[in-house]
VEXDREN-2710 file (C-alpha; in Angstrom, 1 decimal):
% VEXDREN-2710
k/r/px/py/pz
1/MET/0.0/0.0/0.0
2/ASN/1.3/3.4/-1.0
3/ILE/0.6/6.8/0.6
4/HIS/0.9/10.4/-0.6
5/GLU/3.9/12.6/0.1
6/TYR/2.0/14.8/2.6
7/GLN/0.9/11.7/4.5
8/ALA/4.4/10.3/4.5
9/LYS/5.7/13.6/5.9
10/ALA/3.1/13.7/8.6
11/LEU/4.3/10.2/9.6
12/PHE/7.9/11.4/9.5
13/GLU/7.1/14.2/11.9
14/LYS/5.5/11.7/14.3
15/PHE/8.8/9.8/14.4
16/GLY/10.9/12.9/14.8
17/VAL/12.1/13.2/11.1
18/PRO/12.3/16.9/10.2
19/VAL/10.5/18.1/7.1
20/PRO/9.7/21.5/5.6
21/LYS/6.4/23.0/6.9
22/GLY/3.5/22.2/4.7
23/ALA/-0.3/22.3/4.3
24/VAL/-2.8/20.4/2.1
25/ALA/-5.8/21.4/0.0
26/THR/-8.2/19.4/-2.0
27/THR/-10.4/22.2/-3.3
28/PRO/-9.7/25.8/-4.6
29/GLU/-11.6/27.1/-1.6
30/GLU/-9.0/25.4/0.7
31/PHE/-6.0/27.0/-1.0
32/ILE/-6.4/30.2/1.1
33/ASN/-6.5/28.4/4.5
34/ALA/-3.7/26.1/3.5
35/LEU/-1.4/28.9/2.4
36/ALA/-2.3/30.9/5.5
37/GLN/-0.5/28.3/7.6
38/LEU/2.8/29.0/5.8
39/PRO/5.0/32.1/6.1
40/GLU/5.0/34.6/3.2
41/GLY/7.8/33.9/0.7
42/PRO/9.0/31.2/-1.7
43/THR/6.6/28.3/-1.8
44/MET/6.5/24.9/-3.4
45/VAL/3.4/23.5/-5.0
46/LYS/3.3/19.7/-5.3
47/SER/0.6/17.7/-7.0
48/GLN/-0.1/14.5/-5.0
49/ILE/-0.4/11.3/-7.0
50/HIS/1.0/7.8/-6.4
51/ALA/3.7/8.1/-9.0
52/GLY/7.3/9.4/-9.3
53/GLY/8.7/11.8/-11.8
54/ARG/6.1/14.5/-11.0
55/GLY/8.4/17.4/-11.4
56/LYS/9.2/16.3/-15.0
57/GLY/5.7/15.3/-15.8
58/THR/3.3/17.1/-18.2
59/PHE/-0.4/17.7/-17.7
60/THR/-2.8/16.6/-20.5
61/ASP/-3.5/20.2/-21.3
62/GLY/0.2/20.8/-22.0
63/TYR/1.1/22.5/-18.6
64/LYS/4.6/21.4/-17.6
65/GLY/5.6/20.1/-14.2
66/GLY/3.7/18.6/-11.3
67/VAL/6.0/20.2/-8.8
68/LYS/6.6/24.0/-9.0
69/PHE/8.7/26.6/-7.2
70/CYS/6.8/29.9/-6.7
71/GLN/8.3/33.2/-5.4
72/THR/5.1/34.1/-3.5
73/LYS/2.1/32.5/-2.0
74/ALA/-0.1/34.4/-4.5
75/ASP/1.8/32.7/-7.3
76/ALA/1.5/29.4/-5.6
77/LYS/-2.3/29.7/-5.5
78/GLU/-2.4/30.3/-9.2
79/VAL/-0.2/27.4/-10.0
80/ALA/-2.2/25.1/-7.7
81/ALA/-5.4/26.1/-9.6
82/ARG/-3.7/24.9/-12.9
83/MET/-2.8/21.5/-11.3
84/LEU/-5.9/20.6/-9.3
85/GLY/-8.3/18.4/-11.3
86/ASN/-5.9/18.2/-14.1
87/THR/-4.4/14.9/-15.3
88/LEU/-0.6/14.5/-14.8
89/VAL/1.4/12.2/-17.0
90/THR/4.8/11.0/-15.8
91/VAL/7.2/8.2/-16.6
92/GLN/5.5/6.1/-13.9
93/THR/1.8/6.8/-14.7
94/GLY/1.7/5.5/-18.2
95/PRO/0.0/7.6/-21.0
96/ALA/-3.3/7.7/-19.2
97/GLY/-1.8/9.7/-16.3
98/ARG/-3.3/10.4/-12.9
99/LYS/-5.9/13.0/-12.0
100/VAL/-4.5/15.4/-9.3
101/GLN/-7.0/15.6/-6.5
102/THR/-4.8/17.0/-3.7
103/ILE/-2.3/19.8/-3.6
104/TYR/0.5/20.0/-1.1
105/PHE/2.0/23.4/-0.3
106/THR/5.4/23.6/1.4
107/VAL/7.9/26.2/2.4
108/ALA/10.7/26.3/-0.2
109/SER/13.9/25.3/1.5
110/ASP/17.3/26.9/1.0
111/ILE/19.4/23.9/-0.2
112/LYS/23.1/23.6/0.5
113/LYS/23.4/20.0/-0.8
114/GLU/21.2/17.1/-1.8
115/TYR/21.5/13.4/-0.8
116/TYR/19.6/10.2/-1.4
117/LEU/18.4/8.0/1.5
118/ALA/16.2/4.9/1.4
119/ILE/15.3/2.0/3.6
120/LEU/13.9/-1.2/2.2
121/LEU/14.0/-5.0/2.4
122/ASP/17.0/-6.7/0.9
123/ARG/15.5/-9.9/-0.6
124/ASN/18.8/-11.8/-0.7
125/SER/19.6/-11.4/3.0
126/SER/16.1/-11.0/4.3
127/LYS/17.3/-7.9/6.2
128/PRO/16.5/-4.2/6.0
129/VAL/19.0/-2.3/4.0
130/ILE/19.8/1.4/4.1
131/VAL/20.8/2.7/0.7
132/ALA/22.4/6.2/0.6
133/SER/24.2/8.4/-1.8
134/THR/25.8/11.8/-2.1
135/GLU/24.0/12.0/-5.5
136/GLY/20.5/13.1/-4.4
137/GLY/17.8/14.8/-6.4
138/VAL/18.2/12.5/-9.5
139/GLU/16.9/9.0/-10.4
140/ILE/18.7/6.5/-8.2
141/GLU/18.6/4.1/-11.1
142/LYS/20.8/6.4/-13.1
143/VAL/23.3/6.7/-10.2
144/ALA/23.4/2.9/-9.9
145/HIS/24.0/2.5/-13.6
146/ASP/26.5/5.3/-14.2
147/THR/28.3/5.6/-10.8
148/PRO/27.6/2.5/-8.7
149/GLU/30.5/3.3/-6.5
150/LYS/28.5/6.3/-5.1
151/LEU/25.9/4.0/-3.7
152/ILE/26.3/3.1/0.0
153/ARG/24.5/0.0/1.3
154/VAL/24.3/-0.9/5.0
155/LEU/22.5/-4.1/6.0
156/VAL/20.7/-4.0/9.4
157/ASP/20.3/-7.1/11.6
158/PRO/16.6/-7.1/12.4
159/ALA/17.3/-8.9/15.7
160/TYR/19.6/-6.2/16.9
161/GLY/18.4/-3.1/15.1
162/LEU/20.4/-0.2/13.6
163/ALA/23.7/0.0/15.5
164/ASP/25.6/3.2/16.3
165/PHE/28.6/2.1/14.3
166/GLN/26.4/1.7/11.2
167/VAL/25.0/5.2/11.7
168/ARG/28.6/6.5/12.0
169/GLU/29.6/4.6/8.8
170/LEU/26.7/6.3/6.9
171/ILE/27.5/9.7/8.2
172/THR/31.2/9.4/7.4
173/LYS/30.7/8.1/3.9
174/LEU/28.1/10.8/3.1
175/GLY/30.6/13.4/4.2
176/PHE/28.6/15.0/7.1
177/ALA/30.5/16.9/9.8
178/GLY/29.7/19.1/12.8
179/ALA/26.1/20.0/13.4
180/GLU/25.1/18.4/10.1
181/ALA/26.5/15.1/11.3
182/LYS/24.5/15.1/14.5
183/ASN/21.3/16.1/12.8
184/ALA/21.8/13.5/10.0
185/ALA/22.5/10.8/12.6
186/ARG/19.3/11.6/14.5
187/LEU/17.3/11.6/11.2
188/ILE/18.6/8.3/10.1
189/ARG/17.9/6.6/13.4
190/ASN/14.4/8.0/13.5
191/LEU/13.7/7.1/9.9
192/TYR/14.8/3.5/10.6
193/THR/12.4/3.4/13.7
194/ALA/9.6/4.6/11.4
195/PHE/10.4/1.9/8.9
196/TRP/10.5/-0.8/11.5
197/GLU/7.5/0.1/13.6
198/THR/5.1/0.7/10.7
199/ASP/6.0/-2.4/8.8
200/ALA/7.0/-0.3/5.9
201/ALA/8.2/-2.1/2.7
202/MET/10.1/1.0/1.6
203/ILE/10.9/4.5/2.7
204/GLU/12.6/6.8/0.2
205/VAL/13.8/10.3/0.7
206/ASN/15.0/11.9/-2.5
207/PRO/16.3/14.4/-1.9
208/LEU/17.5/14.5/1.7
209/ILE/19.0/18.0/2.0
210/THR/21.2/20.1/4.2
211/THR/20.7/23.8/4.6
212/PRO/23.2/26.7/5.2
213/THR/22.2/26.7/8.8
214/GLY/23.1/23.0/9.4
215/ASP/19.6/21.5/9.3
216/VAL/19.0/18.2/7.6
217/LEU/15.6/17.8/6.1
218/ALA/13.5/15.2/4.2
219/LEU/12.6/17.4/1.3
220/ASP/10.6/14.6/-0.4
221/ALA/9.0/11.4/1.0
222/LYS/7.9/8.2/-0.6
223/VAL/6.5/5.4/1.6
224/SER/5.0/2.0/0.9
225/PHE/3.8/-0.6/3.4
226/ASP/3.7/-4.4/3.5
227/SER/0.0/-5.1/2.8
228/ASN/0.3/-8.4/4.8
229/ALA/1.0/-6.4/8.0
230/LEU/-1.7/-3.7/7.6
231/TYR/-4.0/-5.6/10.0
232/ARG/-1.6/-4.4/12.7
233/HIS/-1.9/-0.7/11.6
234/PRO/-5.5/0.5/11.3
235/GLU/-4.2/4.1/11.5
236/ILE/-2.2/3.5/8.3
237/VAL/-5.0/1.7/6.5
238/ALA/-7.0/4.9/7.1
239/LEU/-4.5/6.7/4.8
240/ARG/-5.4/4.6/1.8
241/ASP/-6.5/6.7/-1.2
242/LEU/-8.9/4.6/-3.3
243/ASN/-8.8/7.2/-6.0
244/GLU/-5.2/6.2/-6.7
245/GLU/-6.0/2.5/-7.2
246/ASP/-7.5/0.5/-10.0
247/PRO/-11.2/-0.1/-9.2
248/LYS/-10.9/-3.7/-10.2
249/GLU/-8.0/-4.2/-7.7
250/ILE/-10.1/-2.5/-5.0
251/GLU/-13.0/-4.9/-5.8
252/ALA/-10.7/-7.9/-5.7
253/SER/-9.4/-6.9/-2.3
254/LYS/-12.9/-7.1/-0.9
255/PHE/-13.0/-10.8/-1.8
256/SER/-9.4/-11.5/-0.7
257/LEU/-8.3/-12.0/-4.3
258/SER/-4.8/-10.9/-5.5
259/TYR/-5.4/-9.0/-8.7
260/ILE/-3.1/-6.8/-10.8
261/ALA/-4.3/-5.3/-14.1
262/LEU/-1.9/-5.7/-17.1
263/ASP/-2.1/-4.5/-20.7
264/GLY/-2.9/-7.7/-22.5
265/ASN/-6.2/-9.3/-23.7
266/ILE/-6.1/-12.8/-22.2
267/ALA/-7.4/-12.9/-18.7
268/CYS/-6.0/-15.4/-16.2
269/LEU/-7.8/-17.0/-13.2
270/VAL/-5.3/-19.1/-11.3
271/ASN/-4.8/-20.5/-7.8
272/GLY/-1.3/-19.7/-6.4
273/ALA/1.0/-16.9/-7.1
274/GLY/3.7/-19.1/-8.6
275/LEU/1.3/-20.9/-10.9
276/ALA/-0.2/-17.5/-11.9
277/MET/3.3/-16.2/-12.9
278/SER/3.9/-19.4/-14.9
279/THR/0.5/-19.1/-16.6
280/MET/1.3/-15.5/-17.7
281/ASP/4.7/-16.6/-18.9
282/ILE/3.4/-19.5/-21.0
283/ILE/0.7/-17.3/-22.6
284/GLN/3.4/-14.9/-23.6
285/HIS/5.6/-17.8/-24.8
286/PHE/2.9/-18.9/-27.3
287/GLY/2.4/-15.4/-28.6
288/GLY/-0.4/-14.0/-26.4
289/THR/-0.5/-11.2/-23.8
290/PRO/-1.9/-11.6/-20.3
291/ALA/-4.5/-9.1/-19.2
292/ASN/-4.0/-9.6/-15.5
293/PHE/-2.5/-11.4/-12.6
294/LEU/-5.3/-13.0/-10.6
295/ASP/-4.6/-15.4/-7.8
296/VAL/-7.8/-16.8/-6.1
297/GLY/-5.7/-18.4/-3.4
298/GLY/-5.3/-22.0/-2.2
299/GLY/-8.8/-22.3/-0.7
300/ALA/-11.1/-20.2/-2.9
301/SER/-14.9/-20.4/-2.4
302/LYS/-17.5/-20.5/-5.1
303/ASP/-18.4/-16.9/-4.4
304/GLN/-14.8/-15.8/-4.9
305/VAL/-14.6/-17.5/-8.2
306/ILE/-17.8/-15.7/-9.3
307/ALA/-16.4/-12.4/-8.1
308/ALA/-13.1/-13.1/-10.0
309/PHE/-15.1/-13.6/-13.2
310/LYS/-16.9/-10.3/-12.7
311/ILE/-13.7/-8.5/-12.1
312/ILE/-12.1/-10.0/-15.2
313/LEU/-15.0/-8.9/-17.3
314/GLY/-14.7/-5.4/-16.0
315/ASP/-11.7/-5.0/-18.2
316/LYS/-12.8/-4.0/-21.7
317/ASN/-9.5/-5.2/-23.2
318/VAL/-10.2/-8.9/-22.3
319/LYS/-10.9/-11.0/-25.3
320/GLY/-10.6/-14.5/-23.8
321/ILE/-10.2/-16.2/-20.4
322/LEU/-7.8/-18.9/-19.3
323/VAL/-8.6/-20.8/-16.0
324/ASN/-5.7/-22.8/-14.8
325/ILE/-6.3/-24.6/-11.5
326/PHE/-4.1/-27.1/-9.7
327/GLY/-6.0/-28.6/-6.8
328/GLY/-3.8/-29.2/-3.9
329/ILE/-5.7/-27.7/-1.0
330/MET/-8.2/-26.5/-3.6
331/ASP/-11.1/-28.8/-4.6
332/CYS/-11.4/-28.8/-8.4
333/ASN/-15.1/-29.4/-8.2
334/VAL/-15.6/-26.2/-6.1
335/ILE/-13.8/-24.3/-8.8
336/ALA/-15.8/-26.0/-11.6
337/THR/-19.1/-25.2/-9.8
338/GLY/-18.0/-21.6/-9.4
339/ILE/-17.1/-21.4/-13.1
340/VAL/-20.5/-22.7/-14.2
341/GLU/-22.4/-20.3/-11.9
342/ALA/-20.2/-17.4/-12.9
343/VAL/-20.5/-18.0/-16.6
344/LYS/-24.3/-18.3/-16.4
345/GLU/-24.7/-15.3/-14.1
346/VAL/-22.6/-12.9/-16.3
347/GLY/-23.7/-14.3/-19.6
348/LEU/-20.1/-14.9/-20.8
349/LYS/-19.7/-14.7/-24.5
350/LEU/-15.9/-14.6/-24.6
351/PRO/-13.7/-17.7/-25.4
352/LEU/-13.0/-19.7/-22.2
353/VAL/-10.4/-22.3/-21.8
354/VAL/-10.2/-24.3/-18.6
355/ARG/-7.4/-26.6/-17.3
356/LEU/-8.1/-28.5/-14.1
357/GLU/-5.7/-30.8/-12.4
358/GLY/-5.3/-32.3/-8.9
359/ASN/-7.7/-32.8/-6.0
360/ASN/-11.1/-34.1/-7.1
361/VAL/-10.3/-33.3/-10.7
362/ALA/-12.6/-36.0/-12.1
363/ALA/-15.7/-34.5/-10.3
364/GLY/-14.6/-31.0/-11.5
365/LYS/-14.4/-32.1/-15.1
366/ALA/-17.7/-33.9/-14.9
367/THR/-19.4/-30.8/-13.5
368/LEU/-18.0/-28.8/-16.5
369/ASN/-19.0/-31.4/-19.0
370/ALA/-22.6/-31.6/-17.6
371/SER/-23.0/-27.8/-17.6
372/GLY/-23.7/-27.4/-21.3
373/LEU/-21.4/-24.4/-21.4
374/LYS/-19.4/-23.6/-24.5
375/LEU/-15.9/-23.9/-23.1
376/VAL/-12.7/-25.6/-24.2
377/SER/-10.7/-28.0/-22.0
378/GLY/-7.0/-27.9/-21.8
379/ASP/-5.1/-31.1/-20.9
380/THR/-1.9/-29.4/-19.9
381/MET/-0.7/-25.8/-19.2
382/ALA/0.9/-25.7/-22.7
383/ASP/-2.2/-27.1/-24.4
384/ALA/-4.5/-24.6/-22.6
385/ALA/-2.3/-21.7/-23.3
386/GLN/-2.0/-22.5/-27.0
387/LYS/-5.8/-22.9/-27.3
388/ILE/-6.7/-19.6/-25.7
389/VAL/-4.0/-17.7/-27.7
390/LYS/-5.5/-19.2/-30.9
391/LEU/-9.1/-18.4/-29.9
392/VAL/-8.3/-14.7/-29.4
393/ALA/-6.1/-14.2/-32.4
END
């Protein structure tokens, strides 16, 4: 789960991570009250969407930049009016872009130097890793590609936590000294505490800045959380912005289905994440393009299968459906019954290929054969994938 920059900065403040003073507005009428909370002078106007590259983005009406520097609050109000309700297209949104529904005003900071700082999970070691660089304010991917020696990585033992010597290592390699070193050390410790206590999947600050007065501030903030741990954090769940999520993914979450929309035209309904990935791969292998990742889980009910079909059919790009079920915990006949009811309820007219294997598969196939539905059976994954690709060609 992702949150907006203004929400991330409020979280930072809770954990003692200093950020520039800011205020939020969601309507033109709120601009005045929001700006009144800030001192007169240079002001930043930041469009709030769940995507990076906002500053280099372009609105669909041609207006450039989703993050703007303004000399006065009056200018900031005018710029905000251009952004709010407009659709911003960045390298991460895709051509459709995202509609800006929230504006974040902040005091413009006097920047001495920019740094990069992030905390995330290192999959290889199963430990949190702090990634830092003196090259802040630019894409970290570019730094990693062009100057990998400028990336600093510190693995943290989750049983012990962030050690003082590790903080000193980061401070030294980043070149902090004096008051800046003390402030940066405090920020890094507090940021790690925020990461650990909120079950964050990633915290990224780009840029982290120093000011001429020795302050160290998180100028930007990007935070995502481990969705599997959200049950422990209702206060974080309350920050979820459904406007930033695919409606089909929202609907899927209501039925405990794992769904991610893709750009293809062959929908997949599969049990198990590994099998779902393999199903998408084999569709691609035989010349098709998957329309989604949809994992109904190891013990899906009939109602979940029906819900999955409805979600799939909510994608206008879908031209065919491949159901690929391996019954381990799953009962193939439960899936088959759900398929029959779902197809009849939604009046499916698209090509449907079904491959069942495993627990109670004979009963499942018998249910499908007795249904009178116009569907195609696949004997193997390869056979099923080739058949659905041919049917939608």
